[in-house]
C-alpha positions in Angstrom: 147.7 -135.8 -52.2 144.0 -136.5 -50.9 143.1 -139.9 -49.7 139.8 -140.6 -51.5 137.3 -143.3 -51.4 134.2 -144.3 -53.4 131.2 -146.1 -51.8 128.7 -147.8 -54.3 125.5 -149.0 -53.3 124.8 -152.3 -55.0 121.5 -151.4 -56.0 122.9 -148.6 -58.4 125.2 -151.1 -60.1 122.6 -153.7 -61.0 119.2 -153.6 -62.8 117.6 -157.0 -61.6 113.9 -157.9 -62.7 112.2 -158.9 -59.3 108.5 -159.1 -58.4 106.3 -160.0 -55.6 104.1 -162.9 -56.0 100.3 -163.8 -55.0 100.2 -167.6 -54.7 98.0 -170.4 -53.3 99.8 -171.2 -50.3 99.4 -175.0 -50.9 101.4 -174.4 -54.1 104.0 -171.5 -53.2 106.1 -172.1 -56.0 103.5 -171.5 -58.6 102.5 -167.4 -58.7 99.3 -166.7 -60.1 100.1 -162.9 -60.2 103.1 -161.0 -60.1 103.5 -157.4 -59.3 106.0 -154.8 -59.7 108.2 -153.6 -56.6 106.5 -150.3 -56.7 103.1 -151.9 -56.5 104.0 -153.8 -53.7 105.4 -151.1 -51.6 102.3 -149.3 -51.9 100.3 -152.2 -50.4 103.0 -152.7 -48.0 102.6 -149.0 -46.8 98.7 -149.5 -46.2 97.6 -147.3 -48.9 94.5 -149.4 -49.7 93.6 -150.2 -45.9 90.1 -148.7 -46.2 89.3 -150.9 -49.4 89.3 -153.9 -46.8 90.6 -156.4 -49.3 92.8 -158.3 -46.8 95.6 -160.8 -47.8 98.3 -162.4 -45.7 102.0 -161.9 -45.9 104.8 -162.9 -43.4 102.2 -163.3 -40.5 100.6 -159.8 -41.3 97.5 -158.6 -43.0 97.7 -156.2 -45.9 95.1 -154.6 -48.4 94.8 -154.8 -52.0 93.1 -152.4 -54.4 89.8 -153.2 -55.9 91.0 -153.8 -59.3 93.7 -156.3 -58.2 91.3 -157.9 -55.8 88.7 -158.6 -58.5 91.3 -159.7 -61.0 92.7 -162.4 -58.5 89.1 -163.4 -57.9 89.0 -164.2 -61.8 92.2 -165.9 -61.9 91.4 -168.1 -58.7 88.1 -169.2 -60.4 90.1 -170.2 -63.8 92.4 -172.1 -62.0 90.2 -173.8 -59.3 92.0 -172.2 -56.5 90.3 -171.4 -53.2 90.5 -167.6 -52.9 91.0 -167.7 -49.3 94.1 -169.6 -49.8 95.8 -166.7 -51.5 99.0 -165.2 -49.9 101.7 -162.7 -50.8 105.1 -164.5 -51.5 108.5 -162.8 -52.0 110.3 -165.8 -53.5 112.3 -163.7 -56.2 113.9 -161.8 -53.3 114.2 -164.5 -50.8 114.9 -167.7 -52.7 118.6 -168.1 -53.8 117.8 -170.6 -56.7 115.4 -168.1 -58.2 117.6 -165.2 -57.4 120.7 -167.0 -59.2 118.4 -167.6 -62.4 117.1 -164.1 -62.4 117.6 -161.8 -65.4 119.9 -158.8 -64.6 121.9 -156.2 -66.3 125.0 -154.9 -64.8 125.6 -151.1 -64.8 129.1 -150.9 -63.8 130.2 -147.5 -65.5 130.5 -145.5 -62.4 133.0 -147.7 -61.1 134.7 -148.4 -64.6 135.3 -144.9 -64.9 137.6 -144.8 -62.0 139.9 -147.2 -63.8 143.7 -146.3 -63.6 143.0 -143.9 -60.4 144.4 -144.9 -57.0 141.2 -144.4 -55.3 139.8 -146.9 -52.8 136.3 -148.7 -53.7 133.7 -150.2 -51.7 130.5 -151.8 -52.6 127.5 -151.7 -50.0 125.0 -154.2 -50.1 122.2 -152.4 -48.1 119.3 -154.6 -48.9 120.7 -157.8 -49.9 122.0 -160.8 -47.9 125.4 -162.2 -48.8 124.3 -165.6 -49.3 121.2 -165.0 -51.3 123.0 -162.7 -53.9 126.5 -164.5 -53.8 126.5 -165.4 -57.6 125.5 -162.0 -58.6 128.2 -160.3 -56.5 131.0 -163.0 -57.8 129.9 -161.8 -61.4 130.4 -158.1 -60.7 133.8 -159.0 -59.0 134.6 -160.8 -62.3 133.6 -158.0 -64.6 135.6 -155.5 -62.5 138.9 -157.6 -62.2 138.5 -158.0 -66.2 138.6 -154.1 -66.1 141.7 -153.9 -63.9 139.4 -152.4 -61.0 139.7 -154.1 -57.5 137.1 -153.6 -54.6 138.5 -153.0 -51.3 135.6 -154.3 -49.5 131.9 -155.4 -49.5 129.6 -153.9 -46.6 126.6 -155.7 -45.8 124.4 -153.8 -43.8 121.6 -156.6 -43.5 121.5 -160.2 -42.8 117.6 -160.7 -43.4 115.7 -159.3 -46.2 112.6 -159.2 -44.0 111.4 -156.4 -41.8 113.9 -154.1 -43.2 113.2 -150.4 -42.1 114.3 -147.7 -44.8 115.0 -145.2 -42.5 117.3 -147.6 -40.4 119.1 -148.5 -43.8 119.8 -145.0 -44.6 121.0 -144.4 -41.2 123.5 -147.3 -41.7 124.6 -146.0 -45.0 125.5 -142.4 -43.5 127.0 -144.0 -40.3 129.4 -145.8 -42.7 130.6 -142.8 -44.6 131.2 -141.0 -41.3 133.2 -143.6 -39.7 135.7 -143.5 -42.6 135.6 -139.6 -42.3 136.5 -139.9 -38.7 138.9 -142.9 -38.7 137.3 -144.9 -36.1 134.5 -147.6 -36.5 131.0 -147.2 -35.2 128.8 -149.7 -33.6 124.9 -148.8 -33.1 124.8 -145.0 -32.4 128.6 -144.4 -31.3 132.2 -144.7 -32.4 134.3 -147.3 -30.8 138.1 -147.4 -30.2 139.0 -149.3 -33.4 140.7 -147.5 -36.1 139.5 -147.6 -39.6 140.9 -146.0 -42.9 140.3 -142.3 -43.0 139.6 -140.5 -46.0 139.7 -136.7 -46.9 137.1 -137.1 -49.9 134.3 -139.6 -49.6 132.0 -140.0 -52.5 128.8 -142.2 -52.1 126.8 -143.3 -55.0 123.0 -144.6 -54.6 119.6 -144.5 -56.2 118.0 -143.3 -53.1 116.1 -140.0 -53.2 117.0 -139.5 -49.7 120.6 -138.9 -50.5 119.7 -135.1 -51.4 119.4 -132.5 -48.8 121.3 -134.3 -46.4 123.7 -131.6 -45.0 121.8 -131.0 -41.7 121.2 -134.7 -41.3 124.9 -135.7 -41.7 126.2 -133.1 -39.4 123.5 -133.6 -36.7 124.3 -137.4 -37.0 127.9 -136.7 -36.6 127.2 -135.0 -33.3 124.8 -137.4 -32.0 127.3 -140.2 -32.4 130.2 -138.4 -30.9 128.2 -137.3 -27.9 127.4 -141.0 -27.4 131.1 -142.1 -27.5 132.8 -143.1 -24.4 134.5 -140.2 -22.8 138.1 -141.1 -23.5 137.6 -141.8 -27.2 135.2 -138.9 -27.4 137.8 -136.4 -26.3 140.2 -137.7 -28.8 137.8 -137.5 -31.7 136.7 -134.0 -30.5 140.4 -132.9 -30.9 140.5 -134.4 -34.2 137.6 -132.5 -35.4 139.4 -129.3 -34.7 141.6 -130.3 -37.8 138.9 -132.1 -39.9 138.7 -130.9 -43.3 136.6 -133.7 -44.9 134.4 -133.3 -47.9 131.3 -135.8 -48.5 129.9 -136.1 -51.9 126.5 -138.0 -52.4 125.7 -138.9 -55.7 122.1 -139.8 -56.7 122.4 -142.2 -59.8 119.5 -141.5 -62.2 118.1 -143.4 -65.0 118.5 -140.3 -67.4 121.3 -140.3 -69.9 121.1 -136.5 -70.2 121.2 -136.1 -66.5 122.7 -139.3 -65.0 123.7 -138.0 -61.5 123.0 -135.4 -59.1 125.5 -134.5 -56.6 125.4 -132.9 -53.1 128.6 -131.6 -51.5 128.9 -131.6 -47.6 132.1 -130.2 -46.1 132.8 -131.5 -42.6 134.8 -128.4 -41.4 135.4 -127.3 -37.9 133.2 -124.4 -37.9 130.1 -126.0 -36.9 131.9 -128.3 -34.7 132.7 -125.7 -32.0 128.8 -125.8 -31.3 127.5 -127.8 -28.3 127.1 -131.6 -29.0 123.2 -132.0 -29.0 121.6 -135.6 -29.1 118.4 -136.5 -30.9 116.8 -139.8 -31.6 118.0 -141.7 -34.6 114.7 -142.7 -35.7 113.8 -139.0 -36.6 116.9 -138.7 -39.0 114.9 -138.9 -42.2 111.6 -137.4 -41.3 
Protein backbone atom coordinates (compact mmCIF):
# COMPACT_ATOMS: atom_id res chain seq x y z
CA UNK A 1 0.00 0.00 0.00
CA UNK A 2 1.44 3.37 -1.07
CA UNK A 3 2.29 6.05 1.46
CA UNK A 4 0.65 9.22 0.09
CA UNK A 5 0.89 12.90 1.10
CA UNK A 6 -0.86 16.06 -0.07
CA UNK A 7 0.72 19.51 0.31
CA UNK A 8 -1.49 22.57 -0.19
CA UNK A 9 -0.21 26.10 -0.45
CA UNK A 10 -2.47 28.31 1.64
CA UNK A 11 -2.88 30.66 -1.33
CA UNK A 12 -4.97 28.11 -3.23
CA UNK A 13 -7.31 27.49 -0.27
CA UNK A 14 -8.31 31.07 0.43
CA UNK A 15 -9.48 34.00 -1.64
CA UNK A 16 -8.79 37.16 0.36
CA UNK A 17 -9.35 40.70 -0.86
CA UNK A 18 -6.09 42.52 -0.09
CA UNK A 19 -4.85 45.71 -1.71
CA UNK A 20 -1.86 48.01 -1.47
CA UNK A 21 -2.54 51.52 -0.22
CA UNK A 22 -1.21 54.94 -1.04
CA UNK A 23 -1.37 57.15 2.05
CA UNK A 24 -0.26 60.44 3.50
CA UNK A 25 2.64 59.38 5.72
CA UNK A 26 1.32 61.66 8.47
CA UNK A 27 -1.95 59.66 8.42
CA UNK A 28 -0.85 56.09 7.52
CA UNK A 29 -4.15 54.45 8.50
CA UNK A 30 -6.25 56.47 6.03
CA UNK A 31 -5.71 55.26 2.44
CA UNK A 32 -6.37 57.81 -0.27
CA UNK A 33 -6.06 55.16 -2.98
CA UNK A 34 -6.16 51.35 -3.02
CA UNK A 35 -4.63 49.30 -5.80
CA UNK A 36 -4.92 45.59 -6.68
CA UNK A 37 -1.93 43.36 -5.96
CA UNK A 38 -1.33 42.90 -9.69
CA UNK A 39 -0.99 46.67 -10.15
CA UNK A 40 1.36 46.99 -7.17
CA UNK A 41 3.56 44.14 -8.47
CA UNK A 42 4.01 45.97 -11.77
CA UNK A 43 5.14 49.05 -9.85
CA UNK A 44 7.36 46.91 -7.63
CA UNK A 45 9.00 45.36 -10.70
CA UNK A 46 10.01 48.77 -12.06
CA UNK A 47 7.77 48.67 -15.14
CA UNK A 48 7.22 52.43 -14.99
CA UNK A 49 10.79 53.50 -14.21
CA UNK A 50 11.09 55.65 -17.34
CA UNK A 51 8.02 57.66 -16.30
CA UNK A 52 10.03 59.21 -13.46
CA UNK A 53 7.01 59.44 -11.14
CA UNK A 54 8.74 58.65 -7.83
CA UNK A 55 7.06 57.41 -4.66
CA UNK A 56 8.53 55.81 -1.52
CA UNK A 57 7.94 52.37 -0.07
CA UNK A 58 9.85 50.65 2.74
CA UNK A 59 12.87 52.89 2.33
CA UNK A 60 13.02 52.42 -1.45
CA UNK A 61 11.82 54.47 -4.41
CA UNK A 62 9.27 53.16 -6.92
CA UNK A 63 7.73 54.67 -10.03
CA UNK A 64 4.05 55.07 -10.90
CA UNK A 65 2.29 55.15 -14.29
CA UNK A 66 1.22 58.59 -15.52
CA UNK A 67 -2.51 57.88 -15.11
CA UNK A 68 -2.16 56.95 -11.43
CA UNK A 69 0.28 59.79 -10.82
CA UNK A 70 -2.19 62.35 -12.17
CA UNK A 71 -5.09 60.78 -10.26
CA UNK A 72 -3.16 61.06 -7.02
CA UNK A 73 -2.47 64.73 -7.67
CA UNK A 74 -6.20 65.36 -8.01
CA UNK A 75 -7.03 63.32 -4.87
CA UNK A 76 -4.32 65.12 -2.90
CA UNK A 77 -5.65 68.51 -3.91
CA UNK A 78 -9.23 67.58 -2.97
CA UNK A 79 -8.13 66.37 0.47
CA UNK A 80 -5.65 69.17 1.04
CA UNK A 81 -2.74 66.70 1.29
CA UNK A 82 0.87 67.57 0.53
CA UNK A 83 1.55 65.47 -2.57
CA UNK A 84 5.19 64.95 -1.57
CA UNK A 85 4.01 63.17 1.60
CA UNK A 86 2.45 60.27 -0.32
CA UNK A 87 3.91 56.79 0.26
CA UNK A 88 2.92 53.19 -0.47
CA UNK A 89 1.61 51.16 2.47
CA UNK A 90 0.96 47.40 2.82
CA UNK A 91 -1.25 47.60 5.89
CA UNK A 92 -3.66 44.99 4.53
CA UNK A 93 -0.78 42.48 4.38
CA UNK A 94 1.11 43.43 7.53
CA UNK A 95 -1.36 44.75 10.09
CA UNK A 96 -2.85 41.83 12.01
CA UNK A 97 -5.93 43.79 13.08
CA UNK A 98 -6.76 44.67 9.47
CA UNK A 99 -6.07 41.12 8.27
CA UNK A 100 -8.35 39.73 10.99
CA UNK A 101 -11.20 41.93 9.69
CA UNK A 102 -10.54 41.27 5.99
CA UNK A 103 -13.19 39.70 3.79
CA UNK A 104 -12.23 36.28 2.53
CA UNK A 105 -13.67 33.08 1.08
CA UNK A 106 -12.36 29.63 1.90
CA UNK A 107 -11.86 27.30 -1.05
CA UNK A 108 -11.31 23.98 0.69
CA UNK A 109 -12.86 21.62 -1.86
CA UNK A 110 -9.47 20.14 -2.93
CA UNK A 111 -8.89 19.03 0.67
CA UNK A 112 -12.52 18.13 1.39
CA UNK A 113 -12.34 15.73 -1.56
CA UNK A 114 -9.76 13.72 0.43
CA UNK A 115 -12.27 12.91 3.15
CA UNK A 116 -12.28 9.24 4.22
CA UNK A 117 -8.81 8.68 2.76
CA UNK A 118 -5.83 7.67 4.89
CA UNK A 119 -3.46 10.10 3.15
CA UNK A 120 -1.44 12.68 5.11
CA UNK A 121 -2.26 16.38 4.60
CA UNK A 122 0.00 19.41 5.03
CA UNK A 123 -0.67 23.12 4.50
CA UNK A 124 2.20 25.37 3.41
CA UNK A 125 2.07 29.04 4.34
CA UNK A 126 4.62 30.25 1.83
CA UNK A 127 4.02 34.01 1.95
CA UNK A 128 2.14 34.52 5.20
CA UNK A 129 3.53 34.87 8.69
CA UNK A 130 1.99 32.66 11.36
CA UNK A 131 1.20 35.59 13.67
CA UNK A 132 -0.56 37.81 11.12
CA UNK A 133 -2.74 35.05 9.63
CA UNK A 134 -3.42 33.14 12.85
CA UNK A 135 -7.18 33.86 12.86
CA UNK A 136 -7.68 32.78 9.24
CA UNK A 137 -5.62 29.63 9.69
CA UNK A 138 -7.61 28.73 12.81
CA UNK A 139 -10.82 29.11 10.78
CA UNK A 140 -9.45 26.75 8.14
CA UNK A 141 -8.59 24.19 10.82
CA UNK A 142 -12.10 24.46 12.28
CA UNK A 143 -13.75 23.94 8.89
CA UNK A 144 -11.58 20.93 8.11
CA UNK A 145 -12.16 19.41 11.55
CA UNK A 146 -15.91 19.84 11.04
CA UNK A 147 -15.55 17.83 7.83
CA UNK A 148 -13.55 15.11 9.58
CA UNK A 149 -10.18 16.06 8.08
CA UNK A 150 -6.96 16.38 10.08
CA UNK A 151 -3.98 18.44 8.96
CA UNK A 152 -0.72 16.70 9.88
CA UNK A 153 1.30 19.91 9.99
CA UNK A 154 1.52 23.54 8.88
CA UNK A 155 4.78 24.63 7.26
CA UNK A 156 5.71 28.31 7.48
CA UNK A 157 8.36 29.17 4.89
CA UNK A 158 8.72 32.86 5.71
CA UNK A 159 8.72 34.80 8.96
CA UNK A 160 8.62 38.23 7.34
CA UNK A 161 6.33 39.41 4.56
CA UNK A 162 8.80 42.05 3.44
CA UNK A 163 11.64 41.41 0.99
CA UNK A 164 10.31 38.04 -0.14
CA UNK A 165 11.98 36.71 -3.25
CA UNK A 166 9.56 34.73 -5.43
CA UNK A 167 12.28 32.40 -6.74
CA UNK A 168 13.46 31.67 -3.21
CA UNK A 169 9.88 30.87 -2.16
CA UNK A 170 9.50 28.41 -5.05
CA UNK A 171 12.88 26.89 -4.15
CA UNK A 172 11.68 26.28 -0.58
CA UNK A 173 8.44 24.67 -1.77
CA UNK A 174 10.22 22.19 -4.03
CA UNK A 175 12.86 21.52 -1.38
CA UNK A 176 10.06 20.68 1.04
CA UNK A 177 8.59 18.05 -1.29
CA UNK A 178 12.02 16.57 -1.97
CA UNK A 179 12.84 16.10 1.70
CA UNK A 180 9.66 14.03 2.08
CA UNK A 181 10.57 12.09 -1.06
CA UNK A 182 14.04 11.30 0.33
CA UNK A 183 13.10 10.85 3.99
CA UNK A 184 15.62 13.33 5.45
CA UNK A 185 15.09 16.93 6.49
CA UNK A 186 16.70 19.73 4.52
CA UNK A 187 18.54 22.80 5.67
CA UNK A 188 19.57 25.47 3.19
CA UNK A 189 20.85 23.71 0.08
CA UNK A 190 21.51 20.25 1.59
CA UNK A 191 19.94 17.37 3.48
CA UNK A 192 20.70 16.87 7.17
CA UNK A 193 20.90 13.73 9.30
CA UNK A 194 17.38 13.95 10.71
CA UNK A 195 14.79 11.53 9.42
CA UNK A 196 11.38 12.72 8.27
CA UNK A 197 8.28 10.93 7.00
CA UNK A 198 8.96 9.54 3.53
CA UNK A 199 6.20 9.20 0.95
CA UNK A 200 5.87 7.14 -2.24
CA UNK A 201 3.41 9.57 -3.82
CA UNK A 202 3.48 13.32 -3.15
CA UNK A 203 0.81 15.72 -4.41
CA UNK A 204 1.52 19.45 -4.33
CA UNK A 205 -1.24 22.01 -4.94
CA UNK A 206 -0.62 25.69 -5.69
CA UNK A 207 -1.73 28.60 -7.89
CA UNK A 208 1.80 29.40 -9.04
CA UNK A 209 2.40 29.20 -12.79
CA UNK A 210 5.94 28.04 -12.01
CA UNK A 211 4.58 24.63 -11.04
CA UNK A 212 4.36 23.61 -14.67
CA UNK A 213 7.35 22.21 -16.59
CA UNK A 214 9.38 21.50 -13.46
CA UNK A 215 10.83 18.10 -14.36
CA UNK A 216 14.38 19.30 -15.02
CA UNK A 217 14.30 21.78 -12.14
CA UNK A 218 13.20 19.19 -9.58
CA UNK A 219 15.76 16.59 -10.65
CA UNK A 220 18.59 19.10 -10.84
CA UNK A 221 17.69 20.44 -7.42
CA UNK A 222 17.76 16.92 -5.98
CA UNK A 223 21.23 16.35 -7.47
CA UNK A 224 22.36 19.74 -6.19
CA UNK A 225 21.20 19.10 -2.64
CA UNK A 226 22.65 15.60 -2.49
CA UNK A 227 26.00 16.86 -3.76
CA UNK A 228 26.06 19.49 -0.97
CA UNK A 229 25.17 17.00 1.78
CA UNK A 230 27.90 15.82 4.17
CA UNK A 231 29.66 12.72 2.88
CA UNK A 232 28.36 10.11 5.34
CA UNK A 233 24.72 11.03 4.83
CA UNK A 234 25.31 11.65 1.14
CA UNK A 235 26.43 8.03 0.71
CA UNK A 236 23.35 6.80 2.58
CA UNK A 237 21.05 8.88 0.37
CA UNK A 238 22.80 7.74 -2.82
CA UNK A 239 22.26 4.12 -1.78
CA UNK A 240 18.59 4.88 -1.04
CA UNK A 241 18.21 6.59 -4.40
CA UNK A 242 19.03 3.32 -6.15
CA UNK A 243 15.75 1.97 -4.81
CA UNK A 244 13.78 5.20 -5.06
CA UNK A 245 10.48 5.01 -6.91
CA UNK A 246 8.68 8.15 -5.78
CA UNK A 247 6.18 10.02 -7.92
CA UNK A 248 5.51 13.77 -7.53
CA UNK A 249 2.33 15.38 -8.83
CA UNK A 250 2.35 19.17 -9.10
CA UNK A 251 -1.23 20.46 -9.40
CA UNK A 252 -1.81 24.04 -10.52
CA UNK A 253 -5.16 25.22 -9.15
CA UNK A 254 -7.05 27.45 -11.60
CA UNK A 255 -10.11 29.67 -11.27
CA UNK A 256 -11.83 27.80 -14.09
CA UNK A 257 -14.81 25.58 -13.32
CA UNK A 258 -14.36 23.64 -16.57
CA UNK A 259 -10.62 23.13 -16.10
CA UNK A 260 -9.94 23.62 -12.36
CA UNK A 261 -6.55 21.94 -12.28
CA UNK A 262 -3.50 21.26 -14.43
CA UNK A 263 -1.19 18.45 -13.34
CA UNK A 264 2.41 17.58 -14.05
CA UNK A 265 3.76 14.17 -13.09
CA UNK A 266 7.43 13.73 -12.19
CA UNK A 267 8.87 10.29 -11.48
CA UNK A 268 11.98 10.21 -9.30
CA UNK A 269 13.28 6.92 -10.63
CA UNK A 270 16.87 5.59 -10.45
CA UNK A 271 17.36 5.85 -14.23
CA UNK A 272 18.63 9.44 -14.21
CA UNK A 273 20.36 9.15 -10.85
CA UNK A 274 23.30 7.13 -12.18
CA UNK A 275 24.49 10.35 -13.80
CA UNK A 276 27.20 12.42 -12.17
CA UNK A 277 25.88 14.73 -9.44
CA UNK A 278 26.39 18.25 -10.74
CA UNK A 279 26.02 21.43 -8.74
CA UNK A 280 24.49 24.66 -9.95
CA UNK A 281 23.43 27.97 -8.41
CA UNK A 282 20.02 27.80 -6.73
CA UNK A 283 19.35 31.38 -7.82
CA UNK A 284 19.11 30.14 -11.40
CA UNK A 285 16.47 27.48 -10.66
CA UNK A 286 13.57 29.40 -12.14
CA UNK A 287 15.16 31.48 -14.86
